[in-house]
N, C-alpha and C positions, 0 to 999 in steps of 0.2 A: 165485269162491272164497268159501267159507263163513267167516264171522268166528268166531273161537274165544274171543276175550277181550272183556270189557266193562271200560270204564274210566270212573271217575267224575272229572269235572273241576270245579274250583272257580274261577270267573272273577268278577272284580269287575264292576261295571256298565259301566265303560269297555271292558274286555276283551270282555264279552258283546256290547256294541254294535258293536264292531269286527268280531267273528266274524259277527254278523248281517249287517252291511254287506257283508262279503266274500262270504258265502253268497248274498245277494241279487244282488250284482253278477255272480255266475256262474250264478244261477238254480238253485242246488242246496241241498239241506238243510244245516242247520248241522252235523250230524254228518259229512257228506261234506266240508264245508269244513274242519272240524277235521282230518279224515284227510289231506286234501290238504296242509294246512300242515305236519303232522308228517312226511309223506313228503318234502316239499320240504326240510325240515331234515335228514332223513336222507341225502339226496342231496348236500347241501353239505358235510356233515361226514364226515371219514373214520371208518371203524369203529374202535372201541377196545375194549380188553379191560377188563372190570370189575375185573380183578386188578391193573391198572397202579397 
C-alpha cells in the first residue's frame, strides 16, 4: 500500500530515545515503529466522530 501522507512529529529527547529503543528491539526503522504504535492505539480505542 502506498503511503499518501507525511507527518511531522516533535519528540523530546526522552520520547525519541524510547522510540529508538522500541525500533531497535524490533529491528525495524523508527518510522515503522512509530506507525506500529499509532496502529496499536487505533486498535485499542473505538472509532469516534470529530463532530461529537
